[in-house]
C-alpha positions in Angstrom: -62.6 50.9 -15.6 -59.3 52.0 -17.2 -56.0 53.6 -16.7 -56.5 57.3 -17.6 -53.1 58.4 -18.6 -49.4 57.7 -18.5 -47.4 54.6 -19.7 -50.4 52.3 -19.2 -53.0 54.7 -20.7 -56.1 53.1 -21.9 -55.5 49.7 -20.4 -58.7 48.2 -19.0 -58.6 46.8 -15.5 -60.4 43.8 -14.1 -62.7 44.1 -11.1 -64.1 41.4 -8.8 -67.7 40.3 -9.4 -70.3 41.4 -6.9 -70.6 44.4 -4.6 -67.9 43.6 -2.1 -65.4 45.9 -3.9 -66.4 49.3 -5.1 -63.8 50.7 -7.5 -63.6 54.5 -7.8 -65.5 55.7 -11.0 -63.3 56.9 -13.8 -64.7 60.4 -13.7 -64.0 60.6 -10.0 -60.5 59.2 -10.4 -59.8 61.7 -13.2 -60.8 64.6 -11.0 -58.8 63.2 -8.1 -55.6 62.9 -10.2 -56.1 66.4 -11.6 -56.0 67.7 -8.0 -53.0 65.5 -7.0 -51.0 66.6 -10.0 -51.7 70.2 -9.0 -49.1 69.5 -6.2 -46.5 68.5 -8.9 -45.6 65.5 -11.0 -46.3 62.1 -9.3 -43.0 60.6 -8.2 -41.6 58.4 -5.4 -43.4 55.7 -3.4 -47.1 55.1 -3.1 -49.1 53.1 -0.6 -52.6 52.0 -1.7 -54.6 50.9 1.3 -57.9 49.0 0.8 -56.5 48.5 -2.7 -59.4 46.6 -4.2 -58.6 46.4 -7.9 -55.4 48.3 -7.5 -56.8 51.0 -9.8 -55.5 54.0 -7.8 -52.0 52.7 -7.2 -51.7 51.5 -10.8 -52.7 55.0 -12.0 -49.9 56.5 -9.8 -47.4 54.0 -11.3 -48.6 54.8 -14.8 -48.1 58.5 -14.2 -44.6 58.3 -12.8 -44.4 56.8 -9.3 -41.3 54.7 -8.8 -43.0 52.1 -6.6 -46.4 51.1 -5.1 -47.4 48.8 -2.3 -50.9 47.5 -2.3 -52.7 46.3 0.8 -55.8 44.1 0.4 -57.2 41.5 2.8 -59.2 39.3 0.3 -57.1 36.7 -1.5 -59.2 36.6 -4.7 -58.9 40.4 -5.0 -55.2 40.2 -4.5 -55.1 37.9 -7.5 -56.9 40.5 -9.5 -54.5 43.2 -8.5 -51.6 41.0 -9.7 -53.4 40.4 -13.0 -54.0 44.1 -13.4 -50.3 44.9 -12.7 -49.1 42.3 -15.2 -51.6 43.5 -17.8 -50.3 47.1 -17.5 -46.6 45.9 -17.4 -46.1 47.5 -14.0 -45.7 44.4 -11.8 -41.9 44.9 -11.4 -42.5 48.1 -9.5 -45.1 46.8 -7.0 -45.7 44.6 -4.0 -49.0 43.2 -2.8 -49.7 42.6 0.9 -52.5 40.1 1.6 -53.5 41.3 5.0 -55.9 43.7 6.8 -54.9 47.3 6.7 -54.7 47.5 10.5 -52.2 44.6 10.5 -50.1 46.2 7.8 -50.0 49.5 9.7 -49.0 47.8 12.9 -46.2 45.7 11.2 -44.8 48.2 8.8 -45.3 51.5 10.6 -42.2 53.5 11.2 -40.2 51.4 8.7 -41.4 52.6 5.3 -42.0 56.1 4.1 -44.3 57.1 1.2 -44.9 60.2 -0.9 -48.5 59.4 -1.5 -50.8 57.3 0.7 -54.3 56.4 -0.6 -57.2 55.2 1.5 -60.4 54.2 -0.3 -62.0 52.0 2.3 -65.4 50.2 2.0 -68.2 52.7 1.4 -69.3 54.6 4.6 -66.7 52.7 6.7 -67.4 53.8 10.3 -63.7 53.2 11.2 -62.3 55.6 8.6 -61.5 58.4 11.0 -59.8 56.0 13.4 -57.7 54.6 10.5 -56.6 58.0 9.5 -55.2 58.5 13.0 -53.5 55.1 12.9 -51.8 56.1 9.6 -50.5 59.2 11.4 -49.3 57.1 14.4 -47.5 54.7 12.0 -45.5 57.7 10.7 -45.6 56.5 7.1 -45.8 59.8 5.2 -42.8 61.9 4.1 -42.9 65.5 5.3 -44.1 66.8 2.0 -46.4 63.9 1.2 -50.1 63.7 0.9 -52.8 61.4 2.2 -55.8 60.8 -0.1 -59.0 59.6 1.5 -62.0 58.4 -0.6 -65.3 58.5 1.3 -69.1 58.7 1.1 -70.8 62.1 1.3 -72.5 60.7 4.4 -69.1 60.4 6.1 -68.2 64.0 7.2 -64.5 64.1 7.8 -62.9 66.7 10.0 -60.4 69.2 8.7 -57.8 68.0 11.2 -56.7 64.6 12.6 -53.7 64.7 14.8 -50.9 65.9 12.5 -53.0 65.7 9.3 -54.6 68.9 8.0 -57.1 68.8 5.1 -56.2 71.0 2.1 -58.7 69.8 -0.5 -62.2 68.4 -0.5 -64.2 67.4 -3.6 -67.6 65.9 -4.1 -68.7 64.4 -7.4 -72.2 62.9 -7.1 -72.2 60.2 -4.5 -68.4 60.1 -4.1 -66.0 62.4 -2.2 -62.3 62.6 -1.7 -60.3 64.6 0.8 -56.6 65.4 0.6 -54.5 65.8 3.8 -51.0 66.9 4.4 -48.8 67.0 7.5 -49.2 70.3 9.3 -46.0 72.3 9.9 -44.7 72.1 13.4 -45.4 75.7 14.1 -49.1 75.2 13.3 -49.6 71.9 15.1 -52.0 71.9 18.0 -51.1 70.7 21.5 -54.3 68.7 21.4 -54.6 65.3 19.8 -58.4 65.3 19.7 -59.5 63.6 16.6 -62.1 66.1 15.6 -60.1 69.3 16.0 -60.6 71.7 13.1 -57.8 73.6 11.4 -58.0 77.4 11.0 -57.5 77.0 7.3 -60.8 75.9 5.7 -60.8 73.1 3.2 -61.0 74.0 -0.5 -64.5 73.0 -1.4 
């Protein structure tokens, strides 16, 4: 596992032993960032939820993000994020929050704004859809920002969650990612049903 490009290009990152943390494969990460950078250069503030090794937030910092917050509930994994940030010389542009994602969203919602929010939760996490809605409720994303969700092919996400509308979907082997944006006010539905589908199909 390595940083693909940017100021920390080629730096190898540590990962915890065992199966408790599942870092995104380099080929999937490379495809993801190719899509993200299709929206424009990576800039501004990044939030890496379920941060694990910190690989995704670190990749954003390496590519030009000004700041990244990492949220991870396991203490020994937080230490590895810190080591990876120091190894890549990016620690001065980052904070690590040792707490569950749900607690972070409850405490920090409506106070911080991010240009990119990344969610790569435990594989096939049954709470993933509810968490997307909580991210929306917390009002953490800037108007032109994007929400990136990593997920299993066995987790079929909707094209719409409250204000979030899916713009991109990619599957690479046994990994998927979906990219959401905030729907413009004139296209927002009166319904807040979690499984409502947008009229614009996802790019598959």
